[in-house]
C-alpha positions as a Markdown table, in Angstrom:
| # | Residue | x | y | z |
|---|---|---|---|---|
| 1 | Met | 168.8 | 72.1 | -17.2 |
| 2 | Cys | 168.2 | 72.7 | -20.9 |
| 3 | Leu | 171.7 | 73.3 | -22.3 |
| 4 | Met | 170.4 | 73.9 | -25.8 |
| 5 | Gly | 169.7 | 77.5 | -24.8 |
| 6 | Asp | 169.5 | 79.4 | -21.6 |
| 7 | Gly | 168.0 | 78.2 | -18.4 |
| 8 | Trp | 166.7 | 80.5 | -15.7 |
| 9 | Leu | 166.0 | 79.9 | -12.0 |
| 10 | Met | 164.6 | 82.4 | -9.5 |
| 11 | Asn | 164.4 | 82.4 | -5.7 |
| 12 | Pro | 160.7 | 83.2 | -5.1 |
| 13 | Glu | 161.6 | 84.8 | -1.7 |
| 14 | Asn | 163.9 | 87.5 | -2.9 |
| 15 | Arg | 163.8 | 87.4 | -6.7 |
| 16 | Trp | 167.6 | 86.7 | -7.1 |
| 17 | Thr | 167.9 | 84.9 | -10.4 |
| 18 | Tyr | 170.5 | 82.6 | -12.0 |
| 19 | Arg | 171.0 | 82.5 | -15.7 |
| 20 | Phe | 172.7 | 79.4 | -17.1 |
| 21 | Gln | 174.1 | 79.9 | -20.6 |
| 22 | Arg | 176.3 | 77.5 | -22.4 |
| 23 | Asp | 179.7 | 78.8 | -23.6 |
| 24 | Glu | 179.5 | 78.2 | -27.4 |
| 25 | Lys | 183.2 | 78.7 | -27.9 |
| 26 | Ala | 184.2 | 75.9 | -25.4 |
| 27 | Trp | 181.2 | 73.5 | -25.9 |
| 28 | Ala | 182.8 | 71.2 | -28.4 |
| 29 | Lys | 186.1 | 70.5 | -26.6 |
| 30 | Asp | 185.4 | 71.3 | -22.9 |
| 31 | Pro | 181.7 | 71.9 | -22.2 |
| 32 | Arg | 181.3 | 74.9 | -20.0 |
| 33 | Val | 178.4 | 77.1 | -18.8 |
| 34 | Phe | 178.3 | 80.8 | -17.8 |
| 35 | Val | 176.3 | 81.2 | -14.7 |
| 36 | Asp | 175.2 | 84.8 | -14.0 |
| 37 | Met | 173.5 | 85.9 | -10.8 |
| 38 | Gly | 171.3 | 89.0 | -10.8 |
| 39 | Arg | 168.0 | 90.5 | -10.0 |
| 40 | Pro | 165.5 | 92.0 | -12.5 |
| 41 | Met | 164.6 | 95.6 | -11.6 |
| 42 | Thr | 160.9 | 96.4 | -11.1 |
| 43 | Asp | 161.3 | 99.9 | -12.5 |
| 44 | Gly | 162.4 | 98.6 | -15.9 |
| 45 | Ser | 166.0 | 99.6 | -15.5 |
| 46 | Pro | 168.7 | 97.1 | -16.5 |
| 47 | Ala | 169.1 | 94.1 | -14.2 |
| 48 | Leu | 171.4 | 94.2 | -11.2 |
| 49 | Leu | 174.1 | 91.6 | -12.1 |
| 50 | Lys | 176.2 | 90.5 | -9.1 |
| 51 | Thr | 178.3 | 87.6 | -10.2 |
| 52 | Arg | 179.4 | 85.5 | -13.2 |
| 53 | Lys | 180.9 | 82.0 | -12.9 |
| 54 | His | 182.4 | 79.9 | -15.8 |
| 55 | Leu | 181.7 | 76.3 | -14.8 |
| 56 | Arg | 182.2 | 72.9 | -16.3 |
| 57 | Arg | 178.9 | 71.5 | -17.5 |
| 58 | Glu | 178.7 | 68.8 | -14.8 |
| 59 | Arg | 179.2 | 71.4 | -12.0 |
| 60 | Ala | 176.6 | 73.7 | -13.5 |
| 61 | Glu | 174.1 | 70.8 | -13.8 |
| 62 | Gly | 174.7 | 70.0 | -10.2 |
| 63 | Met | 174.2 | 73.6 | -9.1 |
| 64 | Trp | 170.9 | 73.7 | -11.2 |
| 65 | Lys | 169.6 | 70.5 | -9.4 |
| 66 | Asp | 170.7 | 71.8 | -6.0 |
| 67 | Leu | 168.9 | 75.1 | -6.5 |
| 68 | Leu | 165.7 | 73.3 | -7.7 |
| 69 | Ser | 165.8 | 71.1 | -4.6 |
| 70 | Lys | 166.0 | 74.2 | -2.4 |
| 71 | Gly | 162.8 | 75.7 | -3.9 |
| 72 | Trp | 164.1 | 77.8 | -6.7 |
| 73 | Lys | 161.7 | 78.0 | -9.7 |
| 74 | Lys | 162.2 | 77.8 | -13.4 |
| 75 | Val | 161.3 | 81.1 | -15.0 |
| 76 | Pro | 161.3 | 82.8 | -18.4 |
| 77 | Pro | 164.3 | 85.1 | -19.2 |
| 78 | Ala | 164.4 | 87.8 | -16.5 |
| 79 | Trp | 166.7 | 90.2 | -18.5 |
| 80 | Gly | 168.2 | 90.6 | -21.9 |
| 81 | Pro | 166.6 | 90.6 | -25.3 |
| 82 | Glu | 164.6 | 87.4 | -24.6 |
| 83 | Ser | 162.9 | 88.8 | -21.5 |
| 84 | Pro | 159.3 | 90.0 | -21.6 |
| 85 | Glu | 158.7 | 93.7 | -21.9 |
| 86 | Pro | 158.5 | 95.5 | -18.4 |
């Protein structure tokens, strides 16, 4: 997982997506990562966000590796200002 910025993983079967984003406020003392789960909407409306977790970096990295081993794919940003236009 690239913790210098966001990391994105998508389940190719159902398009559920995880966004891994480091918590800049906590990074220096206690590295933590926000992990958002959602799904981009095909009609261009805002993404459907289901959950947000605030995990220690090690746990987030373990989750990233586990999802990759289960077939999740790295993808470009699926929502937000960095995402491609619909």
